[in-house]
C-alpha positions, 0 to 999 in steps of 0.5 A, a space after each residue: 326819880 321816884 314812884 308811888 306804888 299801890 298794892 293789893 291789900 287792905 292798906 289805904 297807903 301807897 309806898 315810895 320806890 325808887 326807880 332804877 335807871 334802866 326802867 326810867 324810860 319805861 315807867 309810867 302811871 297805870 304800868 304793873 311792877 314787881 316790888 319788894 315788900 318785906 321779904 318777898 316780891 308783890 305785884 303793885 301799880 304804879 300810881 304816880 311819878 315824881 323827881 323827889 320824895 318826902 319820905 326820910 327813910 330807906 327807900 327800896 328799888 322796883 325790881 322789874 316791870 310786869 308789862 312792857 308798856 301800859 295796858 292802862 290808858 288815861 281813861 281806864 286809870 280814871 275809872 279805877 280811881 273812881 272806883 276806889 273812891 266810890 266803893 271806898 277800896 284801896 286803890 291797889 285792891 281796885 286796880 287788881 280787879 281791872 288788872 288780874 295779877 296773873 295776866 300779862 300784855 306779854 303772855 306767850 303760850 307754851 310751844 310744842 314741836 311738830 315734825 315731818 319726814 323728809 328724803 335725801 337725808 344722810 344715811 343712818 347707821 344700823 344701830 340707830 334703831 330709834 331713828 329708823 322706826 321713828 322715821 318709818 312711821 312718819 313716812 307713813 304719815 307724810 304730814 307734821 304731827 306733834 313730837 310728844 304724840 310719838 312715845 310709842 316709837 321712841 322712849 324720848 321721841 323729841 331727842 330722836 326727831 332732832 337727830 333726824 332734823 340734823 341728819 336730813 330726814 326730818 323737819 322740825 317746826 316749834 309752834 305756840 299752842 293756842 287755847 281752844 276757844 271754840 267750845 265756849 260759844 255756839 257755832 255762828 248764828 246767821 239770821 236774815 233780819 228785817 227790822 221792824 219800824 220800832 227797831 229802826 227808831 231804836 237804831 237811829 236814836 243809838 247811831 246819832 248818839 254814837 256819832 256824837 261821841 258824847 256820853 249818852 245813857 239809854 234804857 232799852 225797854 224791850 218785851 221779851 222776844 222784841 229783837 234786842 239782840 239785832 239792835 245790840 249787833 246793829 249798833 255794834 256794827 256802826 261803832 266798828 265802822 267808826 273804828 270804835 270798840 263795843 263791850 257787851 255785858 251778860 249777867 250769866 254765863 248760860 247766856 254767853 254761848 248764844 250771844 257770842 255765836 250771834 256776834 260771831 256771825 256778824 263780826 268773825 274773829 273780832 269778838 272775844 269771850 271773857 268770863 270766868 269759866 275760861 281756863 287760865 290759858 284761854 283767859 291769858 291769851 284773850 287778855 294779851 289779844 284785847 291789850 294788842 287790839 286784836 279784838 274789836 268786841 268784848 262779850 263777857 260777864 261783869 269783869 268784862 267792863 274792865 276789858 282794855 279796849 281803845 276807843 270805846 264807843 258803845 257798851 251794852 248791859 243786857 238784862 241790866 236788872 240782874 243782881 249777878 252785876 253785883 260783886 259781893 266779894 272780894 273788894 271792890 263790891 262794885 255793880 257792873 251796870 254803875 261801872 259801866 255808866 261811869 266808864 261810858 262818861 269817861 270814854 264819852 261813849 253810848 251805854 245801853 241798859 237793856 231789859 224787858 224787865 228793868 231795875 226800878 232804879 233804871 225805870 225810875 231814872 227814865 222817869 225823871 229824864 235822866 235816861 233817854 227811853 227807847 221802847 220795843 212793845 212787839 215781839 219780833 218776826 210776828 211772834 205773839 206773846 205766850 198765853 199765861 195759865 195760873 195753876 193754884 196748887 192749894 186747890 190742886 192738891 185738894 182736888 187730888 189729895 196729893 200734897 206737896 206734888 211737883 207737877 199739876 195735871 194741866 202742866 203734865 197734859 201740856 208737857 205731853 202735848 208738846 212732846 207728841 207735837 215734836 216741840 220743846 219745853 223749859 222748866 223753870 225751878 230756882 233751887 238746886 239739889 234734891 230737897 232743901 231740907 232734912 227735918 225730924 217729923 216728931 221734934 221739927 229739928 232741921 239738919 243745919 250747917 255747922 258753920 252757917 245758919 242755913 239748912 243743908 240741902 240734900 243731893 241725891 247724885 252722890 248722896 250727900 248733904 251740902 251747904 250752898 253758902 259754905 260748901 260743907 258737904 256730909 257724906 253720912 247722912 243721919 238715920 235718926 234725929 240729933 235731938 230727939 233720937 227718932 227715926 222719923 226723919 224726912 226730906 222736905 221740899 224740892 230741888 231740881 234733882 227731884 224735879 228731873 227724877 219726876 220728869 224722867 219717871 213720867 216722860 220716860 222716852 223724853 231727852 231731858 237736860 238739867 242745867 244748874 250749878 251742880 250739873 253745869 261745871 263749866 262754860 263748856 258743858 253749858 254751851 254742849 247743853 243749849 247747843 243740843 237744846 237749840 238743834 232739838 236733840 233735848 226735848 226738856 230743858 230743865 234749870 234754875 234762873 240761869 235759863 230764864 232769860 236771854 235764850 232764844 230757842 224758837 221750838 220752845 212753846 212751853 214754859 213751866 214754873 214749878 214754884 212761882 212763890 220761890 223767894 217771895 217772903 224772903 224779908 228784903 226790899 227787892 224780894 218782890 221785884 226780883 220774883 216778878 222779874 224771873 217770872 216774866 222773863 222765863 214766861 218770855 221764853 215761850 212762843 218766840 218762833 211762828 208757833 204760839 206759846 204758853 206758860 204755866 205758872 204754879 203758885 200757893 199764893 195766887 192772890 198776891 200782887 207780884 204773882 198777879 201781875 207777873 202772870 198778867 204780864 202787866 209790868 207797868 201796874 207792878 212797877 207802879 205798886 212797887 214804887 209807891 212802896 219803896 217811896 213810903 219806906 224810903 228805899 231805892 230808887 228814892 234813896 242811896 243806901 251803904 251797908 255797914 257789916 261787922 263780922 267775926 267768929 266771936 258773937 259778943 265781940 261782933 255785938 260790942 264792935 257794931 255798938 261802938 260803931 253806931 255810937 260814932 253816929 253824931 250830927 246826922 245830916 238832914 234826910 240820913 236815916 240810920 237802921 240797926 245795928 241788927 243781926 242779918 237775916 242769916 246771922 252766921 255764915 262760914 262761921 262768921 257772925 253778921 250784924 249790919 247798920 244800914 244808912 239810907 239818904 233821901 235823894 230829895 235832900 242828897 240828889 247825888 249821894 254826895 252827903 251820904 258817902 262823905 258822912 259814912 267815910 267820916 264815920 269809918 275814918 274816926 273808927 280808925 279806918 276800916 280796920 278792926 281788932 280781934 280778928 273782926 272785919 268791917 264790910 262797906 257795901 255801897 248800893 247793896 242789892 240785897 240786905 239779907 
């Protein structure tokens, strides 16, 4: 008996192995195995089984099984094969995304010995001083304690404890050390919920869909604060009552603790958390419990879409518009929203894409009848939508003669007013660090990363310059310009650290917390900060886009957006959409309780259509403008896109390679448009020069994208696959979220 095995490597080939007699009864498709590759053993996955093989060379044997039984059912295996084909990824690499190599359904946590004193044992010898001393200590405690904590009483406590147990003076137990998952979610958040008419109607639609056990995609479009989470929970409860399982996807780890707290209040220990900030032991333990069916609900970031839950009935993608759902690296470069739709189709499950600001693709699919539409136009619990104020920072600078200031007078006054009223404030600034640019005022030279075409950002805590793409760090700050040797070099721009310093200076008595990639290093940090803000211990919460969406704090009555223009003029077709969504979502954090809220948006471009529509909270108007622009330029949602990127350390080699690739574009089918080759906006990242070709296919001629997929794969196949010589690499990005 033979097995074809795919390994998590760049080869699209599978390799044949003989199945040893002792493993034949257990071998099955989707099972992970260890098999010899050259001089080492590598984990692979069985993709097919057969009685004979056409391979005439020496066939080696599978070494061992990683799992005792498959953690993949036929449905999840179908998803992996689709993933490999759709995103042009070797099957073994696609399988690795769903089955991490270092996790196993047979994982057992390490164990620890616990000891407790007993009475009536064999008399101890007078010279057994360690045993006598340790027994005296244990007798005072009279409860089980970890043997490893008794080092002060014996040089080898576990050996002494064993001797005491042998003589009847102690009881020794071995227990598994389970990972502590408590800190990764809020304490259970209980709410008394009385559903509105709109919520009742939404739930009725979802329950009817789940009862049918057929694939049904929904767009749940609810204004911020409309009670979407309550709908998720009630729909999940309906699924669990039908013995179905649920996946709840969130784009940011910052959102996980609060949502997890809500779900834990509803479903207790049936809820598992899954995201990158979990420790290795926590991930391994959680994975095993999911495989064994101990969890009915998985709440997590994008990789949670591959959770091996059985009888999947509901998938919710919260804040479905977020680019964080797209995996940029490594392969497969999948979008969790699209994978969720396919998984729902395979399982016959209900899939809910939810947002206050849907992606253009989902909005367009609703308009064209591909998604059932659920609208929640009112805030939950009678809360009013906040009043939004726009501050023209150019006019502000002229009136105050303070140029480059962080806070307008209006925002400062409103912050002080909220502090006086014991209310809370959320401030958004989507740029971390202290200052994004170190510039010479004489010649204009900017301190750049030596590995990327990106300015180095100054970080005040630790006083260093850092690249936010490759993490190159420069500790010795220059005291003069490298080009003209002038000493007139200055920090320019504003980051969250600088905003924090200004806040401390203006409001020294206020408790302030910063949430960004520098301040938050683990899921536990996020949970602690957000829990403190929820309990009112923190009055001002400052952060990047991590805090702009999904969070629900009833006492937060003021939201300030320091610079509403950040990202507005990036040369990317989604730039305006992202800025609109960020402002709209951030504004929605204000006034979610009984106290009316306000929002202050500071802008240097208040006449811009994006800023105007976002601050007027006019989603329909902006989306119509955006759709008209996209249609005129043939960008999604009116087309399919595939981006081919060549990168390498040698600039001329990259140019030659992508030109050779372009020369293979012949007999281009009708409706397909080719842009480039051209350098990417960020021409060099991590010492790699980057050029791209963008392929667009009009949905008018290619409704399902099949024509575009067939064409780009034919181009790659004629180019010796995705392999390039000379240290170059070809990246295929299907449905990219950015062309930067």
